[in-house]
C-alpha positions in Angstrom: 0.0 0.0 0.0 2.8 2.4 0.8 4.5 1.8 -2.5 1.2 2.2 -4.4 0.6 5.5 -2.5 4.0 6.8 -3.4 3.5 5.9 -7.0 0.2 7.7 -7.0 1.7 10.7 -5.4 4.5 10.9 -7.9 2.0 10.6 -10.8 -0.1 13.4 -9.3 2.9 15.7 -8.9 3.9 15.2 -12.6 0.3 16.1 -13.7 0.2 19.2 -11.5 3.6 20.5 -12.4 3.6 22.9 -9.4 7.2 24.0 -10.2 6.4 24.8 -13.8 3.6 27.4 -14.3 3.9 27.6 -18.1 0.4 27.1 -19.7 0.0 24.3 -22.2 -1.2 26.8 -24.8 2.2 28.5 -24.6 4.0 25.2 -24.9 2.0 24.4 -28.1 2.9 27.8 -29.5 6.6 27.1 -28.7 6.4 23.8 -30.6 4.9 25.6 -33.6 7.6 28.2 -33.5 10.3 25.5 -33.4 8.9 24.2 -36.8 9.9 27.5 -38.5 12.7 26.9 -41.0 16.0 28.1 -39.5 14.8 27.6 -35.9 16.7 24.9 -33.9 14.6 25.1 -30.7 12.2 27.3 -28.7 11.6 27.3 -25.0 9.3 29.3 -22.8 11.6 30.0 -19.9 9.3 32.1 -17.8 5.6 32.9 -17.2 3.8 34.9 -14.6 0.4 36.4 -14.0 1.0 40.1 -13.5 -2.6 40.9 -12.7 -5.2 38.5 -11.3 -8.7 39.3 -12.6 -11.3 36.6 -12.1 -14.0 38.7 -13.7 -12.5 39.9 -16.9 -9.5 37.6 -17.3 -5.9 37.8 -16.0 -2.9 39.7 -17.5 0.1 37.5 -18.1 3.7 37.8 -19.4 5.8 35.1 -21.0 9.6 35.0 -21.6 10.8 32.8 -24.5 14.2 31.9 -25.9 14.7 31.0 -29.6 17.8 29.2 -30.8 18.6 29.8 -34.5 20.9 27.9 -36.8 24.4 29.3 -37.2 24.6 29.2 -41.0 21.7 31.5 -41.7 22.1 34.6 -43.7 21.4 37.8 -41.7 18.1 38.3 -43.7 17.0 34.7 -43.1 17.8 35.0 -39.4 15.6 38.0 -39.1 12.8 36.3 -40.9 13.1 33.1 -38.8 13.1 35.1 -35.6 10.1 37.2 -36.6 8.1 34.1 -37.6 8.9 32.3 -34.4 8.0 35.4 -32.4 4.7 35.7 -34.3 3.7 32.2 -33.2 4.4 33.1 -29.6 2.5 36.3 -29.9 -0.6 34.5 -31.3 -0.9 32.2 -28.3 -4.2 32.4 -26.5 -4.2 31.2 -22.9 -7.4 30.2 -21.2 -8.4 32.7 -18.6 -5.9 35.3 -19.8 -7.3 38.3 -21.6 -4.0 40.0 -22.2 -0.7 38.2 -22.8 2.6 40.0 -23.5 5.9 38.3 -24.2 9.6 38.9 -24.6 11.6 36.9 -27.1 15.4 36.5 -26.9 17.3 34.9 -29.8 20.6 32.9 -29.4 22.9 31.3 -31.9 26.1 29.3 -31.6 27.5 27.0 -29.0 27.4 28.5 -25.5 30.2 28.6 -22.9 29.7 28.8 -19.2 30.9 32.0 -17.5 30.5 32.1 -13.7 27.8 29.5 -13.9 25.9 31.3 -16.7 25.6 30.1 -20.3 26.9 32.8 -22.7 26.1 32.5 -26.3 28.2 33.9 -29.2 25.1 35.7 -30.4 22.2 37.1 -28.4 19.6 39.6 -29.6 16.0 40.5 -28.9 12.9 40.8 -31.0 11.1 44.1 -30.4 7.7 44.1 -28.8 6.1 44.9 -32.1 7.7 41.8 -33.7 10.5 43.7 -35.5 13.6 41.4 -35.6 16.0 43.8 -37.3 18.3 43.6 -34.2 18.7 39.8 -35.0 19.7 40.6 -38.6 22.3 43.2 -37.3 23.7 40.8 -34.8 24.2 38.1 -37.5 25.9 40.7 -39.7 28.4 41.6 -37.0 28.9 37.9 -36.0 29.7 36.9 -39.5 32.0 39.9 -40.0 34.3 38.5 -37.3 32.8 39.4 -33.9 33.6 36.8 -31.3 30.4 37.7 -29.4 27.4 39.9 -30.1 25.0 40.9 -27.4 22.3 43.3 -28.5 24.0 46.3 -29.9 27.5 45.4 -28.5 30.1 43.3 -30.2 33.5 41.9 -29.0 36.4 41.6 -31.3 39.7 39.6 -30.9 41.9 42.6 -31.5 42.1 46.2 -32.7 42.4 45.3 -36.4 39.2 43.3 -36.2 37.5 46.2 -34.4 38.3 48.5 -37.3 37.0 45.9 -39.8 33.8 45.6 -37.7 33.4 49.3 -37.6 33.6 49.4 -41.4 31.0 46.8 -41.7 28.7 48.5 -39.2 29.1 51.8 -41.1 28.3 50.2 -44.4 25.2 48.5 -43.0 24.3 51.5 -40.8 24.3 49.5 -37.6 24.7 51.5 -34.4 27.0 49.0 -32.7 29.3 49.6 -29.7 32.6 47.7 -30.2 35.4 46.5 -27.9 38.4 44.2 -27.9 38.3 41.0 -25.9 40.9 42.3 -23.4 38.9 45.5 -22.8 41.8 47.8 -23.7 40.0 49.3 -26.7 36.3 50.4 -26.6 34.1 52.3 -29.1 30.8 53.3 -27.5 28.7 54.7 -30.2 25.9 56.0 -27.9 23.3 54.8 -30.4 25.1 56.1 -33.5 26.8 54.3 -36.4 30.5 54.0 -35.7 33.1 55.9 -37.8 35.7 53.5 -39.1 38.3 56.3 -39.4 37.9 57.2 -35.7 38.1 53.5 -34.8 41.4 53.2 -36.7 42.8 56.3 -34.9 41.9 54.8 -31.6 43.6 51.5 -32.5 46.8 53.4 -33.5 46.7 55.5 -30.3 46.3 52.3 -28.2 49.5 51.0 -29.7 51.6 54.0 -28.6 54.0 53.8 -25.6 52.6 54.9 -22.3 48.9 54.0 -23.2 47.0 51.6 -21.1 43.7 51.7 -22.8 41.6 53.9 -25.2 37.9 54.4 -25.4 35.8 56.4 -27.9 32.5 57.9 -26.9 30.2 60.9 -27.0 32.3 63.2 -24.9 34.1 66.5 -25.0 36.1 68.8 -22.9 34.0 70.7 -20.3 32.3 73.7 -21.8 32.3 72.5 -25.4 29.1 72.9 -27.4 28.6 71.7 -30.9 25.7 72.0 -33.4 23.9 68.7 -32.7 24.9 68.6 -29.0 27.3 65.6 -29.4 30.9 65.3 -30.2 33.1 62.2 -30.3 36.1 62.0 -28.1 39.0 59.8 -27.2 39.6 59.0 -23.6 43.1 57.6 -23.1 44.0 55.9 -19.8 47.8 56.5 -19.4 50.1 54.0 -17.9 52.2 56.7 -16.2 52.0 60.4 -15.1 50.6 63.1 -17.3 54.1 64.8 -17.2 55.9 61.8 -18.6 57.9 61.9 -21.9 55.5 59.2 -23.3 52.5 61.5 -22.6 54.3 64.5 -24.2 54.9 62.3 -27.3 51.3 61.1 -27.3 50.0 64.7 -27.1 52.2 65.8 -30.0 51.0 62.8 -32.0 47.3 63.7 -31.4 47.9 67.4 -32.1 49.6 66.7 -35.4 47.4 68.0 -38.3 47.8 64.7 -40.1 45.6 63.1 -37.4 42.5 64.9 -38.7 39.6 62.5 -38.9 37.0 63.6 -41.5 35.4 66.9 -41.1 34.1 66.6 -37.6 36.1 67.7 -34.5 37.4 65.0 -32.3 38.2 65.7 -28.7 40.7 63.8 -26.5 41.2 63.5 -22.8 44.3 61.8 -21.3 43.9 60.5 -17.8 46.8 59.5 -15.6 46.3 56.5 -13.2 43.9 57.4 -10.4 42.1 60.0 -12.6 43.5 62.8 -10.5 45.0 64.7 -13.5 44.0 65.0 -17.1 45.1 66.6 -20.3 42.5 67.8 -22.7 42.6 68.9 -26.3 41.5 68.3 -29.9 42.9 66.0 -32.4 44.9 68.1 -35.0 44.0 71.1 -32.8 40.7 71.3 -34.7 38.4 72.5 -31.9 34.8 73.4 -33.1 34.1 77.2 -33.5 32.7 79.1 -30.6 28.9 79.1 -30.8 27.2 82.4 -31.7 25.4 84.1 -28.8 21.8 82.9 -28.4 19.0 82.7 -25.8 17.7 79.4 -24.5 15.1 78.1 -26.9 11.9 76.6 -25.6 11.3 72.9 -26.1 9.3 71.9 -29.2 5.6 72.2 -28.8 5.7 74.7 -25.9 3.7 77.9 -26.5 5.7 81.0 -25.5 4.2 83.4 -23.0 3.0 86.7 -24.5 5.7 89.5 -24.6 4.6 93.0 -25.2 8.1 94.3 -25.9 10.3 96.6 -24.0 7.3 99.0 -23.4 5.3 96.1 -21.9 5.2 94.9 -18.3 7.7 96.3 -15.8 10.6 94.3 -14.4 9.8 91.9 -11.6 10.4 93.2 -8.1 11.6 90.8 -5.3 8.2 90.9 -3.7 6.6 89.8 -6.9 8.4 86.4 -6.8 8.0 83.3 -4.7 11.3 81.3 -4.9 11.9 77.6 -4.6 14.3 74.8 -5.7 13.5 71.8 -7.7 14.5 68.3 -6.5 18.2 67.7 -7.2 18.9 65.3 -10.0 22.0 63.5 -11.4 23.2 61.8 -14.6 26.5 60.9 -16.2 28.6 62.4 -13.4 26.8 65.7 -13.2 24.3 67.2 -10.8 21.3 69.3 -11.7 19.0 71.7 -9.9 16.5 74.3 -11.0 15.7 77.6 -9.3 12.0 78.4 -9.7 10.4 81.9 -9.4 6.6 82.1 -9.3 4.9 85.4 -10.1 2.7 86.0 -7.1 1.6 89.5 -8.2 -1.7 90.3 -9.9 0.0 91.5 -13.1 2.7 90.2 -15.5 6.3 91.2 -14.8 9.5 90.7 -16.7 12.8 88.9 -15.8 16.0 89.4 -17.8 19.2 88.1 -16.3 20.7 85.3 -14.2 19.9 84.7 -10.5 22.7 85.3 -8.0 23.6 82.2 -6.0 25.6 81.6 -2.8 26.2 78.1 -1.6 26.4 77.8 2.2 27.5 74.9 4.4 25.7 73.7 7.5 27.6 76.3 9.6 26.3 79.1 7.4 29.6 80.0 5.8 29.8 80.3 2.0 31.6 77.6 0.2 35.0 79.0 -0.8 36.3 79.6 -4.3 33.1 78.5 -6.1 33.3 79.6 -9.7 30.0 80.5 -11.4 30.0 80.1 -15.2 27.2 80.5 -17.9 25.2 77.4 -18.4 26.8 76.9 -21.8 29.1 78.8 -24.1 27.1 81.4 -26.2 24.0 81.4 -24.0 22.9 84.9 -23.0 19.9 86.0 -21.0 16.7 86.9 -22.8 13.7 88.9 -21.5 10.8 86.7 -20.3 7.5 88.1 -19.3 6.0 85.9 -16.5 2.2 85.9 -16.3 0.5 85.9 -12.9 0.8 82.5 -11.3 3.3 81.1 -13.7 6.9 80.2 -13.0 10.2 81.1 -14.5 13.3 78.9 -14.0 17.1 79.0 -14.1 19.1 75.8 -14.4 22.1 74.9 -12.2 24.7 72.3 -13.0 27.9 71.1 -11.5 30.1 68.0 -11.6 29.6 65.3 -9.0 32.1 65.4 -6.1 33.0 62.6 -3.7 31.6 62.9 -0.2 33.2 59.8 1.2 35.3 61.8 3.7 32.2 63.5 5.0 33.0 67.0 3.8 30.9 70.1 4.8 28.3 70.0 2.0 26.0 72.8 0.9 22.8 72.7 2.9 21.4 76.2 1.9 21.4 78.1 -1.3 21.0 81.9 -1.1 19.1 83.1 -4.2 19.1 86.7 -5.3 16.4 86.7 -8.1 16.9 90.3 -9.4 19.6 92.8 -8.9 19.4 94.7 -5.5 17.1 92.1 -3.9 17.8 90.6 -0.6 19.1 87.0 -0.7 16.4 84.3 0.0 17.8 81.2 1.7 16.4 77.9 0.2 17.0 74.3 1.4 17.2 71.6 -1.2 14.5 68.9 -0.7 14.0 65.3 -1.7 11.1 64.0 -3.9 9.0 63.3 -0.8 9.5 66.9 0.5 12.1 66.0 3.1 15.6 67.3 3.5 17.7 66.3 0.5 20.8 65.9 2.7 22.7 68.7 1.1 24.4 69.3 -2.3 27.9 68.2 -3.2 28.8 71.8 -4.2 32.0 72.0 -2.2 35.0 74.4 -1.9 36.5 75.0 -5.4 33.4 73.8 -7.3 32.6 75.1 -10.8 28.8 75.8 -11.1 27.0 76.6 -14.4 24.0 78.8 -14.0 21.5 79.5 -16.7 19.4 82.6 -17.3 15.8 83.0 -16.3 13.6 81.2 -18.9 10.0 80.2 -19.2 9.4 77.0 -17.2 7.8 74.1 -19.0 6.3 70.8 -17.8 9.0 68.1 -17.7 11.8 70.5 -18.7 14.6 70.9 -16.3 
């Protein structure tokens, strides 16, 4: 009886499959997807009900992995991935009114890295069924990449990286590239790589005193170009910035023969520890200084009425209610906005830049803080603020380490218009509490923008 009971229990467990929640309808869809030419196998690796709704039907999400044959052309790989994904998208699960899914595509024989299987090729099908990323991945793989993961590709060496950059440029693939040893990287930031820039990076990486080279959308501080992006070389030096090797590298980069196309190319040389850097432009071809201009409004924002210089009078201090936005951060920079609401019963005009003083917890001003314009060429413009509306001025500075518990800025004194008394403001967190201070410390460089019309979502 005991043996019979155990057998019955085992059979029952197999039927219930309590450890495997994948519905049979999804399994059937996976089997149909596996029959697509060029598809080796399909597995539903995850399924969950994201919303229980006994009345109208649940909402679920599935995760599937599709293995493709290695020898497919890129176009055939895209078609096979799209057809397999379509079978999964067409699955109807009993009791589920809405089913979303994510399809990841693999190809090649995997290897185990830290207990995880890593495939030579991994790409995703978009939610709308577009499998272009799979085609691009096959192009890069068949062009010599040792591993392709999404829009990133590894190459065995620098020469292979240049060849891959050429292929990506010809096929207009926005791929980020790197050598297997990590000493050479080309981060395209969503743009098609420039093979000439890749070649220059490879040549620079081979010079004495160079530890590694990376290419990305970066430029010396304060640089502004027409489309807001400029490529730059970041060189990690093996020795100090004052070494003979660094001097020779700088001369090599400054040589007019190093010009790459018609676009300016910045460089930054970092010595070990990133304490000291040398900045410049390849072939000394810095972009021209931008013409003076006011800050344009975002697209779709209707400007406030402006009756000209004979219109509303300038705002007085008592016309304005001041506040600070919640501090924000991105890519090593910090951001803040000073807000000025017109509390008068009439429009008034602002034309200038607010005065700022950054004070520590003891009330003393931070020493040697340099205040610069928000960007080269930006000048104040007259903005007429209607009653109840807010003007804003942006504040930006580079992130600074606070590991040694320095005396951070806890209060910002704001002078909204010339001659006004300073208004002390405390930075706040998103929940309205104390933000814990700002890392505007002694010696900081702060970029402050002019008063402009505030717009929803624009900071």
